[in-house]
C-alpha positions as CSV (number, residue, x, y, z in Angstrom):
1,M,10.2,-0.2,1.0
2,V,7.4,-1.1,-1.4
3,F,6.2,1.1,-4.3
4,G,3.6,0.0,-6.8
5,D,-0.1,-0.4,-7.5
6,S,-2.8,-2.8,-6.4
7,L,-0.5,-5.8,-6.9
8,V,1.4,-4.8,-3.7
9,D,-1.0,-2.3,-1.9
10,S,-1.3,-3.5,1.7
11,G,-4.0,-1.1,2.7
12,N,-3.0,2.5,1.9
13,N,-6.2,3.1,0.1
14,N,-8.0,2.6,3.4
15,Y,-6.6,6.0,4.4
16,V,-7.1,7.8,1.1
17,D,-10.2,9.5,-0.3
18,T,-10.6,7.3,-3.4
19,T,-13.2,5.1,-4.9
20,L,-10.6,2.3,-5.4
21,K,-10.8,0.4,-2.1
22,A,-10.4,-3.2,-1.1
23,D,-11.9,-3.0,2.3
24,L,-15.1,-4.9,1.5
25,P,-15.8,-8.5,0.7
26,P,-14.8,-10.6,-1.2
27,Y,-11.4,-9.2,-0.6
28,G,-9.6,-10.9,2.2
29,I,-11.7,-14.1,2.4
30,D,-8.5,-16.2,2.7
31,S,-6.7,-13.8,5.1
32,P,-6.1,-15.1,8.6
33,T,-9.0,-13.1,10.0
34,G,-11.3,-13.8,6.9
35,R,-12.0,-10.1,6.7
36,P,-10.9,-7.5,4.1
37,T,-7.5,-5.9,4.9
38,G,-7.3,-3.4,2.1
39,R,-5.2,-5.7,-0.1
40,F,-6.5,-6.1,-3.6
41,S,-6.4,-9.9,-3.2
42,N,-8.2,-12.7,-1.4
43,G,-5.4,-12.9,1.2
44,R,-1.7,-12.2,0.6
45,N,-0.2,-10.1,-2.2
46,F,3.3,-10.0,-3.8
47,A,4.7,-7.7,-1.1
48,D,3.7,-10.3,1.5
49,L,5.3,-13.1,-0.5
50,I,8.6,-11.2,-1.0
51,S,8.7,-10.4,2.8
52,E,8.2,-14.1,3.5
53,V,11.2,-15.0,1.2
54,L,13.3,-12.4,2.9
55,K,12.3,-13.9,6.2
56,L,10.9,-10.7,7.6
57,P,8.6,-11.1,10.5
58,E,5.8,-9.2,8.7
59,S,5.2,-7.5,5.4
60,P,5.8,-3.7,5.5
61,S,2.8,-1.8,6.8
62,P,0.9,0.7,4.8
63,F,2.7,4.1,4.9
64,L,-0.5,5.8,6.0
65,S,-1.4,3.4,8.7
66,P,-1.4,4.7,12.3
67,Q,0.2,1.4,13.4
68,L,3.4,2.1,11.3
69,S,5.7,3.2,14.1
70,G,8.4,1.9,16.4
71,E,9.8,-1.5,15.5
72,R,7.5,-1.9,12.5
73,L,9.4,0.9,10.7
74,L,12.5,-1.4,10.8
75,Y,10.8,-3.7,8.2
76,G,10.0,-0.8,5.9
77,A,6.9,0.9,4.7
78,N,4.5,0.2,1.9
79,F,3.8,3.2,-0.4
80,A,1.8,1.2,-3.0
81,S,-1.7,2.3,-3.8
82,G,-4.3,0.6,-6.0
83,G,-5.2,2.6,-9.1
84,V,-2.2,4.9,-8.9
85,G,-0.6,5.8,-12.2
86,I,2.3,7.7,-13.6
87,S,0.5,10.0,-16.0
88,N,-0.9,13.4,-15.1
89,D,-4.4,12.0,-15.2
90,T,-3.7,9.0,-12.9
91,G,-0.8,10.1,-10.8
92,I,-2.6,12.7,-8.7
93,Q,-2.9,10.2,-5.8
94,L,0.8,9.6,-5.9
95,V,1.6,13.3,-5.6
96,S,-0.7,13.5,-2.6
97,F,1.1,10.6,-0.9
98,L,4.3,12.6,-1.1
99,K,3.0,15.8,0.5
100,P,4.0,14.8,4.0
101,F,7.6,14.8,2.9
102,P,8.8,18.5,2.8
103,G,11.3,19.1,0.1
104,S,10.2,16.2,-2.0
105,Y,8.9,16.6,-5.4
106,V,7.4,14.6,-8.3
107,I,8.1,15.1,-11.9
108,I,5.6,13.4,-14.2
109,V,6.8,13.1,-17.8
110,E,4.5,12.1,-20.6
């Protein structure tokens, strides 16, 4: 499982109503397809590098991706989101990510 901000976001912001997106050039220019993937980098990010070191067949898919099912779930899920924060002003997006999990809650302490 991956939690964090834009350093490890693998594309969750593609599925969230936010102005912070990495699905336009120049992001992704060094990715295998040469197109933006939603990662806030020109290719791979830290989550990809850690997955490589752990010899996983792929980096955990974005939690909100429709492709995250079946065998892909065995390699984890990426909950990271670029621009997410932990204060009340910046953590609203994190709270909305957790809504699909009934019984879960978030406590934000200043």
